[in-house]
Structure formats: structure tokens, C-alpha cells
ZAMAR-382755 format. One record per residue (C-alpha): chain; x, y, z. Coordinates in nm, 2 decimals, padded with zeros to 4 digits. Example, Ala and Ser with C-alpha at 12.3 -4.5 7.8 and 13.67 -1.06 7.14 Angstrom:
BEGIN
   chain       xx       yy       zz
       A    01.23   -00.45    00.78
       A    01.37   -00.11    00.71
***
This chain:
BEGIN
   chain       xx       yy       zz
       A    06.15    10.28    12.70
       A    06.14    10.29    12.32
       A    06.02    10.65    12.33
       A    06.30    10.74    12.57
       A    06.56    10.59    12.33
       A    06.41    10.77    12.04
       A    06.42    11.10    12.23
       A    06.78    11.05    12.33
       A    06.87    10.98    11.97
       A    06.72    11.30    11.86
       A    06.89    11.49    12.14
       A    07.23    11.34    12.05
       A    07.18    11.43    11.68
       A    07.09    11.79    11.76
       A    07.39    11.81    12.00
       A    07.62    11.68    11.72
       A    07.50    11.94    11.47
       A    07.50    12.22    11.72
       A    07.85    12.13    11.84
       A    07.98    12.20    11.49
       A    07.74    12.49    11.40
       A    07.91    12.82    11.36
       A    08.26    12.67    11.30
       A    08.44    12.77    10.98
       A    08.69    12.54    10.80
       A    08.93    12.67    10.53
       A    09.08    12.45    10.27
       A    09.26    12.47    09.94
       A    09.39    12.25    09.66
       A    09.29    12.03    09.38
       A    09.06    12.15    09.10
       A    08.99    11.79    09.00
       A    08.72    11.74    09.28
       A    08.60    12.10    09.29
       A    08.26    12.05    09.12
       A    08.18    11.79    09.39
       A    08.34    11.97    09.68
       A    08.15    12.29    09.61
       A    07.82    12.10    09.61
       A    07.91    11.91    09.93
       A    08.02    12.23    10.12
       A    07.71    12.41    10.02
       A    07.48    12.13    10.14
       A    07.67    12.07    10.46
       A    07.66    12.43    10.56
       A    07.28    12.44    10.49
       A    07.23    12.13    10.70
       A    07.46    12.19    10.99
       A    07.57    12.56    11.00
       A    07.93    12.47    10.95
       A    08.09    12.68    10.68
       A    08.37    12.53    10.46
       A    08.56    12.77    10.24
       A    08.76    12.61    09.96
       A    09.01    12.77    09.72
       A    09.04    12.56    09.40
       A    09.41    12.64    09.33
       A    09.56    12.30    09.22
       A    09.70    12.02    09.42
       A    10.05    12.17    09.44
       A    09.91    12.48    09.60
       A    09.69    12.28    09.84
       A    09.99    12.08    09.96
       A    10.20    12.39    10.01
       A    09.93    12.57    10.20
       A    09.85    12.29    10.44
       A    10.21    12.23    10.51
       A    10.25    12.60    10.59
       A    09.95    12.59    10.82
       A    09.76    12.86    10.64
       A    09.45    12.63    10.58
       A    09.28    12.37    10.79
       A    09.30    12.10    10.52
       A    09.46    12.06    10.18
       A    09.33    11.86    09.88
       A    09.54    11.68    09.63
       A    09.50    11.41    09.36
       A    09.87    11.34    09.40
       A    09.90    11.14    09.72
       A    10.19    11.20    09.96
       A    10.41    10.91    10.06
       A    10.40    10.79    10.42
       A    10.74    10.96    10.48
       A    10.61    11.29    10.34
       A    10.30    11.27    10.56
       A    10.51    11.19    10.87
       A    10.75    11.48    10.80
       A    10.46    11.73    10.76
       A    10.26    11.58    11.05
       A    09.96    11.52    10.82
       A    09.70    11.25    10.78
       A    09.60    11.17    10.42
       A    09.29    10.98    10.30
       A    09.08    10.94    09.98
       A    08.73    11.10    09.94
       A    08.62    10.98    09.59
       A    08.76    10.83    09.27
       A    08.74    11.00    08.93
       A    08.85    10.98    08.57
       A    09.08    11.21    08.36
       A    08.91    11.26    08.03
       A    09.10    11.32    07.70
       A    08.91    11.62    07.55
       A    08.96    11.74    07.19
       A    08.86    12.01    06.94
       A    08.89    11.83    06.61
       A    08.70    11.99    06.32
       A    08.42    11.76    06.19
       A    08.47    11.51    06.48
       A    08.21    11.58    06.74
       A    08.21    11.25    06.93
       A    08.33    10.89    06.92
       A    08.70    10.94    06.87
       A    08.91    10.65    06.98
       A    09.27    10.70    07.10
       A    09.52    10.42    07.18
       A    09.71    10.47    07.50
       A    10.05    10.47    07.33
       A    09.92    10.72    07.07
       A    09.83    10.96    07.35
       A    10.18    10.93    07.48
       A    10.33    10.99    07.14
       A    10.11    11.30    07.09
       A    10.24    11.44    07.42
       A    10.60    11.35    07.31
       A    10.55    11.54    06.99
       A    10.58    11.23    06.77
       A    10.22    11.24    06.64
       A    10.16    11.59    06.51
       A    09.85    11.58    06.27
       A    09.50    11.45    06.33
       A    09.52    11.27    05.99
       A    09.82    11.06    06.11
       A    09.82    10.68    06.05
       A    09.84    10.62    06.43
       A    09.51    10.80    06.49
       A    09.34    10.68    06.17
       A    09.41    10.32    06.26
       A    09.19    10.34    06.57
       A    08.92    10.53    06.38
       A    08.82    10.34    06.06
       A    08.55    10.53    05.87
       A    08.61    10.85    06.05
       A    08.70    11.15    05.83
       A    09.00    11.30    06.02
       A    09.11    11.65    05.91
       A    09.46    11.72    05.81
       A    09.52    11.98    06.08
       A    09.80    12.01    06.34
       A    09.75    11.85    06.68
       A    09.79    12.13    06.95
       A    09.87    11.99    07.29
       A    09.73    12.15    07.60
       A    09.85    12.08    07.95
       A    09.84    12.22    08.30
       A    10.07    12.51    08.38
       A    10.03    12.48    08.76
       A    10.12    12.20    09.01
       A    09.84    11.96    08.96
       A    09.72    11.62    09.09
       A    09.54    11.58    08.76
       A    09.88    11.60    08.59
       A    10.01    11.35    08.84
       A    09.75    11.10    08.74
       A    09.79    11.17    08.37
       A    10.17    11.14    08.38
       A    10.15    10.82    08.58
       A    09.94    10.69    08.29
       A    10.19    10.81    08.03
       A    10.48    10.64    08.23
       A    10.28    10.32    08.23
       A    10.23    10.31    07.86
       A    10.55    10.47    07.73
       A    10.90    10.38    07.84
       A    11.02    10.68    07.64
       A    10.80    10.91    07.84
       A    10.92    10.75    08.16
       A    11.29    10.80    08.08
       A    11.26    11.14    07.92
       A    10.98    11.32    08.12
       A    10.86    11.12    08.41
       A    10.56    11.19    08.64
       A    10.46    11.43    08.90
       A    10.24    11.73    08.98
       A    10.45    11.93    08.74
       A    10.68    11.81    08.47
       A    10.89    11.96    08.19
       A    10.65    11.92    07.90
       A    10.81    11.85    07.56
       A    10.56    12.09    07.39
       A    10.22    12.25    07.42
       A    10.01    12.53    07.57
       A    09.97    12.56    07.94
       A    09.64    12.63    08.12
       A    09.58    12.69    08.49
       A    09.36    12.44    08.66
       A    09.12    12.20    08.49
       A    08.92    12.51    08.39
       A    09.23    12.65    08.21
       A    09.30    12.34    08.01
       A    08.93    12.30    07.92
       A    08.94    12.67    07.80
       A    09.25    12.62    07.59
       A    09.10    12.32    07.41
       A    08.76    12.48    07.35
       A    08.92    12.79    07.20
       A    09.19    12.62    07.00
       A    09.13    12.44    06.67
       A    09.30    12.10    06.67
       A    09.37    12.10    07.04
       A    09.38    11.80    07.28
       A    09.40    11.81    07.66
       A    09.33    11.63    07.98
       A    09.07    11.73    08.24
       A    08.86    11.57    08.51
       A    08.55    11.43    08.34
       A    08.31    11.66    08.52
       A    08.48    11.96    08.35
       A    08.44    11.79    08.01
       A    08.07    11.74    08.06
       A    08.01    12.08    08.22
       A    08.17    12.24    07.92
       A    07.99    12.01    07.67
       A    08.33    11.90    07.53
       A    08.38    11.57    07.33
       A    08.61    11.33    07.49
       A    08.79    11.02    07.36
       A    08.74    10.65    07.43
       A    09.08    10.54    07.54
       A    09.24    10.20    07.47
       A    09.31    10.01    07.79
       A    09.56    09.75    07.89
       A    09.33    09.47    07.76
       A    09.30    09.65    07.42
       A    08.94    09.76    07.47
       A    08.83    10.12    07.40
       A    08.64    10.25    07.71
       A    08.48    10.57    07.82
       A    08.57    10.76    08.14
       A    08.24    10.67    08.31
       A    08.18    10.55    08.67
       A    08.15    10.18    08.59
       A    08.48    10.18    08.41
       A    08.66    10.38    08.69
       A    08.51    10.14    08.94
       A    08.65    09.85    08.74
       A    09.00    10.00    08.76
       A    08.97    10.09    09.13
       A    08.86    09.74    09.22
       A    09.22    09.63    09.15
       A    09.37    09.90    09.37
       A    09.56    09.79    09.68
       A    09.51    10.02    09.97
       A    09.82    10.05    10.19
       A    09.83    10.19    10.54
       A    09.94    10.54    10.43
       A    09.67    10.55    10.15
       A    09.94    10.61    09.88
       A    09.73    10.46    09.60
       A    09.80    10.44    09.23
       A    09.57    10.25    08.98
       A    09.64    10.39    08.63
       A    09.65    10.15    08.34
       A    09.51    09.86    08.54
       A    09.41    09.53    08.37
       A    09.05    09.43    08.31
       A    08.83    09.45    08.00
       A    08.63    09.75    08.14
       A    08.90    09.93    08.33
       A    08.94    10.30    08.23
       A    09.32    10.36    08.23
       A    09.35    10.72    08.34
       A    09.19    10.73    08.68
       A    09.27    10.78    09.05
       A    09.15    10.89    09.39
       A    09.15    11.24    09.52
       A    09.27    11.30    09.88
       A    09.23    11.53    10.17
       A    09.54    11.62    10.38
       A    09.47    11.71    10.74
       A    09.71    11.84    11.00
       A    09.73    11.62    11.31
       A    09.76    11.93    11.54
       A    09.43    12.10    11.45
       A    09.24    12.26    11.74
       A    08.98    12.03    11.90
       A    08.70    12.24    11.76
       A    08.84    12.24    11.40
       A    08.92    11.86    11.43
       A    08.57    11.78    11.54
       A    08.42    12.00    11.27
       A    08.63    11.83    11.00
       A    08.55    11.48    11.12
       A    08.18    11.57    11.12
       A    08.20    11.68    10.76
       A    08.39    11.37    10.65
       A    08.14    11.14    10.82
       A    07.86    11.34    10.66
       A    08.02    11.32    10.31
       A    08.07    10.95    10.33
       A    07.72    10.89    10.46
       A    07.52    11.14    10.25
       A    07.75    11.25    09.96
       A    07.73    10.95    09.73
       A    07.43    11.08    09.54
       A    07.60    11.40    09.45
       A    07.92    11.22    09.36
       A    07.74    10.98    09.12
       A    07.55    11.27    08.96
       A    07.88    11.45    08.89
       A    08.06    11.13    08.76
       A    08.28    11.07    09.06
       A    08.31    10.73    09.21
       A    08.21    10.68    09.58
       A    08.44    10.47    09.80
       A    08.33    10.13    09.90
       A    08.18    10.11    10.25
       A    08.47    09.90    10.38
       A    08.72    10.17    10.29
       A    08.51    10.46    10.43
       A    08.49    10.27    10.77
       A    08.87    10.23    10.77
       A    08.92    10.59    10.69
       A    08.69    10.71    10.97
       A    08.86    10.48    11.22
       A    09.20    10.60    11.12
       A    09.09    10.97    11.12
       A    08.96    10.94    11.47
       A    09.30    10.80    11.59
       A    09.52    11.03    11.39
       A    09.35    11.37    11.42
       A    09.24    11.45    11.78
***
């Protein structure tokens, strides 16, 4: 009997893989999770035969394309509200968490720079304009800061990374909230635009005195220094997995998965963090729907190792079970 059960389990596993093999899924959107998604898609195709094409064009582009029906799924770090999901007939859910790092190119300062949250907001408002300013020096006693201009870099495209970063700026600065606000694209008071996380990283690397915001994997991939950021509790913390997990632990997960957890309390909480999401049409063909569900289940079960290696934060098991249950009900 045990042998029969074992044989049946193998047959079912082979059937599951072969049912998806040969299917091709097309997606587009956020650059924030691209280092991880490209790894996942490669591994998944190798294991199952299901190919996933993904265009890293920014969250705004991903949302537009999935709404237009030109892709099988979109990806965004800026979640849609329940109303927006309903209007577009989409189901939204998180895949992993991640941190937005503050990268810089400051002559003579290779690592260890500390930036207070309010100082970051004032830099992006154009109120702190030189690296030798008292606001920056106060957080960095003993550090020789050069008297060079601060050059602000930001995204030029619609971006979920921008959405997370401007949520944070709203949280720490009433002036930013009233004058600029938050969103995938905002009217920046100043600065140089770069397309995608790659573009902002490029601007900062090539520009003396520059500061910018990118997903932490891009900072590490480009060997760029990034700041320790002052959190709500007054501690300076790095954008590492432990500190993002500390912030995410306070996140409340509503039924529509519209989650925001920037500038959360807690001594270890990193203040510029968020989830990244997939947006799936509810009217996919059965073959596409099954292939996509197969990939998500695989990613939740086997993708954590890659996520951790690339400095993303896997979702807790309780949340992944909820997502898989909702996915089965919403996308048929």
C-alpha cells in the first residue's frame, strides 16, 4: 500500500509539471524585484518547462499593460486599492518584501554615512544643499564631509520604488506631504531623473556628490555605499533583511492586500521598506491561470533561498497560505 501511495505521488507530481510544461507567461512591471524575478523565472523554466518572460519597465508601465490586457500579469511595488482592483478585474497579492536603500557618491566617504529621516526629506526638498551642512554633520561626528553640492537623483518613470520612498517622505515631513505628496510619479522639487532602479543607480555612480534611492539589491550589485537611516525610534539602521522583517512584522494585511509599512515603530525597523506585488487578471484562460498558480506556489515553496541571497524578505508562511487560497478563488 505504501509503495502504491508513493507511486501515485510521483505520478501526480509529474502530471502537475507536464500540465504546465510548454506554457508561456508574459509579464511586465516593477524594476524593484527584477533581480529576484529573473532568477526565479530562469529556475522555474529549467525545472518545469514553463517559460516566463518579464519586461522590467517600472510599476507604472506594469499596471498600464496588465489593465490593457497586453500581458498575463503585472508587477508593482505600489499596491492598488480594492476599488482599483475591482474596476480593473484584477487580483493583487504580495510576493516578497524589500528595502529601498539611500545610495550616495560622496568624495572621501566610502561607507558608514548616517542620515536622519527628516534630513533626507529636506535634501529632496532642496533645503539641505551641501554635504558639509550642519544637518548631515550632526549625524556623522568624526566623519570628514566634503564641502560639495548635494545632487539629487530620482526616478523619471512611474515607479513603485518611488511610491515607497515618497510614502516615507510623507511620513517624516509634513512639508513634503503638503507640497509634493506621494505616488508612483510626483512633481520633484529638484534633481536628475533616471529610468528604473538601474537608471538612478547609474546617475549616482556617475555624479560626484549625488544621492538617490534604489532597491537594496541594486546597491549591492553595483557595489555602491548606502546610508544607515534614522528610524522612528531614533536608531540608525541598515536596509538589511532583519530590519525589514522588523518593520513588516507591524504591517496589517487587509483583504485587498493594500499594505503600507514605511516609518514603522520598533528599535530595529528599517523605515523605507515595502512589499512588491503581482497583479493578475481574473479572466485569464484556464491554461494561463493554472500555469501562473503553479509558478506562485513554486515561488512560495522553493524561492525563499534565492530571495534571502538577494536581500529580499520572504513572506511568512501564514501569509503565503492565505494568498494561495485567495488566488485559487479569485483566478480560475
